[in-house]
C-alpha positions as CSV (number, residue, x, y, z in Angstrom):
1,M,0.0,0.0,0.0
2,A,1.3,3.5,-1.0
3,K,1.9,6.0,1.8
4,V,-0.2,9.1,1.4
5,I,1.2,12.4,2.6
6,I,-1.1,15.4,2.9
7,R,0.7,18.8,3.0
8,N,-0.5,22.3,3.1
9,Y,-1.5,24.1,0.0
10,R,1.3,26.1,-1.7
11,R,0.9,29.0,-4.1
12,R,2.7,27.0,-6.8
13,D,-0.1,24.4,-6.6
14,R,-2.6,26.9,-8.0
15,A,-2.4,25.8,-11.7
16,A,-2.9,22.1,-10.7
17,V,-5.8,23.0,-8.4
18,E,-7.4,25.0,-11.3
19,E,-7.1,22.0,-13.6
20,I,-8.5,19.6,-11.0
21,T,-11.4,22.0,-10.4
22,Y,-12.2,22.1,-14.1
23,R,-11.9,18.4,-14.6
24,T,-14.3,17.6,-11.8
25,G,-16.5,20.7,-12.0
26,Y,-19.5,19.1,-13.6
27,Q,-21.0,17.0,-10.9
28,G,-17.6,15.3,-10.5
29,E,-17.2,15.0,-14.3
30,D,-14.8,16.7,-16.7
31,L,-16.0,20.1,-18.1
32,T,-13.6,19.8,-21.1
33,G,-15.5,20.2,-24.3
34,R,-18.9,20.6,-22.7
35,G,-19.2,24.3,-23.5
36,F,-19.8,25.3,-19.8
37,F,-17.3,27.5,-18.1
38,D,-14.8,27.6,-20.9
39,D,-12.7,29.8,-18.6
40,K,-10.9,27.5,-16.2
41,R,-9.7,30.4,-14.1
42,L,-13.2,31.8,-13.6
43,L,-14.5,28.5,-12.4
44,F,-11.6,28.2,-10.0
45,L,-12.1,31.8,-8.7
46,M,-15.9,31.2,-8.2
47,F,-15.7,27.9,-6.3
48,I,-12.2,27.5,-4.8
49,D,-10.3,30.8,-4.5
50,Y,-12.9,32.9,-2.8
């Protein structure tokens, strides 16, 4: 079994968190190509970086 390490968020993680937010932003499904929230940054700002 792999060891899981949870660490604090770092500012350099932002791009990865934006991508995760976009790829799970449609009820847990990927928003890519769906025509909703084409701006990844806007979705991130609305739901994560408030």
